[in-house]
N, C-alpha and C positions, 0 to 999 in steps of 0.2 A: 475811294473809300478804303480804309485800312483793312488789312487781312484780319479775320476774326481771331486768328492765332495771337495777334498782338492786343486783343481786347480782353481785359479781365473783368470789367464792370460794365453793366448795361443798366441805364436809368431811363424809365418810361414816364413820359408826361401824358397822363390819361390812361394809366395802366389798367383801370377798371373796365375799359371798353371791351366788348366781346372779341373783337379782332386783336386788340393789343394784348389782352391777357393770354391768348393762345401763343403769341410769339414770345411772351415772357416765360411761359412754361417751356418752350423750346430751349431758350437760353439756359434755363435751370438744368435741363436734361443734358446739355453739353458741358456743364461744369462752370458756367459763368456766375459771378455775383450779380444778383438782380434786385433792384428796388424801384420804386416809382411813386409818383404823385397821382392822387385822384381827389375829386372834390368832396366826396362822401364815401363812407364805408358801406359796402354792399355785400351780398352773398359771394359775388365773384372776388372782391378784394379780400374777404375773409378766407376764401379757399386758397388764394395766393399766399396769404400769411401762413397758412398751414404748411406750405412748401418751403417756408423759411424766407420768403420775400418780405422785405421791409416796406410798409406802405406809409407814405407821408400824406396827411390830409390838410396840410398848409402849403401855400405856394411861396411862402417866404424863403429866401435863400438860406437863411440861418438854420432852417429845419431840414435841409438836404443832408443826408448822412455823409460824413466827411470822406469816406472811401470813394464816393462818386464825384468828388471835386478834383480828382487827379486827371488832368487833361491828357496825359500820355497814354493812358490805358482804359479810358472810359468812352463808351458810345452812348449817345443820347437819341432816343426814339420818341417821336411825338405823333399824335393824331391830329389831322386837320380840324377836328371838332373843337380843339383847344383854341381859345382866342389868341390872336397874334401878339397881344400885349400881356400875355401871361408872364408873371414875374420870372419864373424859373426858365421858361423858354427864351425870354429876352436875355437873361443872364448868360445862359450857355452859348447862345449865338454870338453875343458880344464878346465873349471870352474865348472865341475860336475853338470851341469843342467840336468834335465830330458829331453833327446834328443832322438827322435824317427823318423824313416822314416814314410812317409805318409801311406804306406800300413799297418804298425804295428798299427797305430792309427785307421785306417778304420776297421781293424779286431777287435780291442778292443771295439769300440763303437757299433759294430754289433753282437758280439759273442753271446749275450744272447737274440737276437731277431730272429724270423724266417726270414731266409735270402735267397733271390733269386739272384743268381750270374750268370752273362753272360760273358764268356771268348771267345777268338778267335782272331787270328791275323787280321781278317777283320770282320766287322759286329757287334761287341759287343756294340758299341755306339748306333747304330740305334736300335738294338734289345732291349737293356736295357731301352732306352728311350720310345719305344713303350710299353714295359712291364709296366713301371711305369705309363704311361698314362692310359693303360687299367685298372690297379688296381684302380687308382684314380677315373676313370669314373665309375667303378663298385661299388664304395662306400667303398672300403677297406681302412683301416687306414695305409697308406703307407708313408715311407720316402725313397727317392731315391737320390743316389750319382751318377751323370752321367758324362760322358766324352765329352758331347756336350751340346749346348744350344737348349733346346726344343722350337720349335716355338709356341707351345700351352701355355707355361708358361714363356717364355722369360728368362729361368734360367736353370742352370745345377744342381739345388737342388730343389726337390719337397717334400713337407711334409704336410700331414693333419692328422698325427697320427704316432704311432710307433709300430703297431702290426706286420708289415711286412716291411722288408728292401729290396730294389733293389740296387745292386751294379754292377758296371762295373769292372770285374775282369781282371786286367792288367797283361799281361805276362812279361812286361819289368822288368828286374831286379828280376824276379821270385816273384813279388809283390803279385800275387794272392794266393800264398801258405800261406799267413797270414790270409786268410779268413776262415769262418766256414759255408759253404753253406748248406742249407737244400735241395733246388732244384737248379740245375745248368744246363747251356747249354754251349756247345762248338760249335761256329758257323763256325770255320775254323781253319786250323792248317798249314798254309804255312810257309816256311822258312822265317824268319825275325829276326831282332835284333841279327844277327850273331856276331855283335861286343860284345854282352853280352854272348851269348851261345857258340860261337865258331863253333858249328856244328848243323845241322838240328836234328840229333838224340838227342842231349841234350835238344833241344826245345821240342821235342816229349815227352821225359821223364818227363819234367816239366809239360806238360799238363796232362800226366797220373797221376802224383802226385796230381794235382789239382782235377782231376776226383775222385781220391780215398778219397778226403776230403768230398765229397758230401754225406749227410746223407740219403736223400730220393731218388729222381729220377734225372738222368742225361739225357739230350737230346742233340742230335748232328745232324749235317747235314750229308748226306750220304758220305761214303768213308773214314770216320775217323776210324782208327784202335783202338778204345776205346769202351768198353762196354757201352751201353746206348740205349735209344729209338731213332730210326732214324726219320729224318724229310726230306721230299723231295717234288719234283714236278713231277706229272704224272708218278709215279713209285710205287714200292711195299714197300716203307718206312712205318714204323708204323703209321706215320701221313703224309699224302700226299695231296697236292692241286690237285683237279680234275676239269674237265669241265671249264677250264680257258678261259675267254674272256677279251678283252680290250675294254672298253667303255669310251669314252671321257678322255683318258689318265689314266684310273684307271683299276686295275685288279678286275674282278668279278669272284668268284670261289666257289667251295665246298671243304670242308675239310673232308677227309676220316680218321677216327680214328680206333683203333683196335675194337671198339664196335659199332660205328654208323657213319652216314654221317651227318655232320653239313652243312646245305645248306645256300646259299645266303650270302657269306662273300664278303666284298669289302675293298680294301686298295688303297689309293691314292698316292702310291709311285711307281716310275717306276723301271723296271729292275728285272730279276729273282732273283738276290741276295737279293733285298729288299722284294720280295715275301716270300723267305725262312725266312728272318729275322722276318717278320710279323707273319708267321705261328709259328715260335719258341716262340715268345712272347705270342701269343694267347694260345698255348698249356701249357706253364708254368703257366700262369694266371689261366687257367682251372684246372690244377693240384693242384694249391693252393686252389681252391674251389670257385673262383669268379663266379658270375652268367653269364651264357653263353649269354643270350640275351643282357645284359648290355655290355658284352665284344664285341659283334658284333657292337653295336652302338659306342663304344669307338674306334674300329678299323677304322670306317668310319671318325670319327672326328679328327683323328691324322693328324696334319698339316706338320710334318717333323722336321728336325733338321738343324740348321744353318750350311752351308758348307757341307751338304750331299745332292747332286743333288738338289741344291737350285736354283729355277728359279728366276733370277733377272729381266729378261725381257721376256715376252711371248706374242708376237704379230704375226700376219699373216706373216710379212716380216722379223722378227728377233727374234731369241731365244738366250738368254744368261743364261748359267747355271754355277754355281760355285760349286766345290766339293773338298773335303779334300783328295782325292785319292793320295797316295804317294808310292804305291807298284804296280808292274805289274799286279797282280791279280785284284786289285781294279780298275786299269785303264781299264782292259779288261771288268770288270763288268759294269763300267760306259759307255764304248763304246757300249756294247750290249744294254743298256737301251736307249742311245741316238738314235741308229739306229732303235730300235723298235718303239720308240715314235715319231721320226721325220724322217721317211724313205725318201730316195731320195733327201736329202738336203746336201749341202756341209758343212763340219764340220771343224772348226779351233780350235785346242787345244793350249792352252798357259800353259806350264808346268814348274814348279819350282822343281827340284830334291831336296830331303830332306836327308841330311847326305852323307858324302863322302863314308862311309863304305857301306851303302845300295846301292848307285850308283855303287860302285865297285862290290859288290856281285851279283847284278842283272842287270848288264849293258846290256848283250845280250837280256835278257827278256824285259827290258825297251825299247830297240830298236825295238823289235817286236811289243810291245803293242802300242807304239807311232806311228808306221808305219800304224796302222789301220785307223788313221784319214786322212783327205784329205790335211791338211796343219798344220804345227807345228811352233810355236814360242817358243823357249827354253830359259829359264833364267839361270843364274848362280846357282850353287849348294848352298842351304841354309845349313850352317855348323852346326847350333844348338850347341851341346856340343863338337863338334869335331874340330881338327886341320886339315888343308889340307893334302891330300895324293898325293904323286908325281904321275903325269900322269892321275889322276882321275879328269877330268874337264867336264864341259858341252860341250866343243868343242869335246872332246873325245866321249861323249855320242851321240852327233849330228851325228857323222860319222857312228854310228851303226843304224841310222834311215833310212829306205828305202823309202824316199819321195822326189819328185822333189821340192815341195814347203816346204822348211824348212829353219829356220834362227835362229841364236843365237843373242839375244837382251838383253838390260838392262831393268829394270823396267820402267825407264823414257821413253823408246821407245815403250811401249805397245800400247798406244792409237794410235799413228801415224801408227803403223803396222796393227792394227785392221782396221783402216779406209781405208787402201790400199787393204784389202782383200775383196773378193767377197763372203765370207762364209755367209751362212744363219743361221748357228748355231755356237755360240762361247762358248767355255768351258774353264774356268780357273781351273787348277789342282795343288794341292800341299799342304803340311802340314807346310810349313814355313811361311814367312811373306807376301806371295802373297795375303792372305786374306785381308790385309790392303789396297790392290789396288782395291778391288771389287767395292766399292761404287764410286770411281773415274771413273772406267770404265763404270759403269752403267749410271752415270750422263752424261758422255761425249756422250755415245751412244744415250741416250734419247734426248739430245740436238742437235744432229747432223742433 
């Protein structure tokens, strides 16, 4: 790959993706000309435009800004979520431009910097975002490429220096094998992305290969068959949360390490899964050498991540939470958190399945997870990069849910059905475009 010193222009195909947009922000910060294609305008692409990035909503070659057609000084970055027959991607490859996947570029720009990487089928976004915030608050010179929008910084890219890098290590398409981590964590390793891996064993092998890349220390939540320091809750893990209390919706706890007890920690995120995420981030920052007292203050000040157990409405009479959960394990974790924080309340879940393949692979598990709620409104499957699969529909999934109060609806019918419900807690779930409905739902409920 060419030295970045010889690159003046960087063009992204799929620039509106959460991971892609963070790298685009990085290239702007080091003075490169940046533009890119995406299928539709979103809040993310609008924010990129505010940085001076030109966004192309057409894949036609003629619509590419002329500056980025200079083969000598232009780098092309693409996401594997873009189809292989995408017109711009095909053009750049056939014209012998320097063309690389997002993961290759992320590995390249971080390989010579001390890197903290967080992997896992669930929890990596929350853990890496907490970790970046902790290091920032501890005064470390950190740059972070995140898979979610931090509420503290309203961004998925954080930078106040380049002595240490935090990256979300994505298992999709084996992307994380392009990284060079010094300290890493694996938060979970459930079957997922079987459309890519084919079998769970292949996914496990990929995580083992990632673990083998780690130069210093690897941390893991309990139960993962990979060597590393274990992290848990009220158990004999190497690092374990003890003396846990819930006060005003927050976890207060002590952290037992192999050498000492760190007392009086507090995190304002609900759910045992988030408690593990917070401990993992804290331990990684501590291992890096950050000041423990400043880390404790940073943990308290962490506000959360957009679409991760994000309270939209929180009153005595109504709770509305939005969450990115799109896998049965994530739905189970969310349900545990909702019941713990809001006991004895009727809970309505509005779920949009994500991918036909994932719905097919985990249909029975989705049915069990969704049956935990009191009432369910189910949307059509969000296809993302996939074509429909015969027999795999939301109607098929609805039949696997053991609830009396369940219904298949369109997005246009969400508000009407919420108003007919007597639920005290409303939760929207999914990784598709259901996120675009959140503000509408919130406004309608506040004005009701």
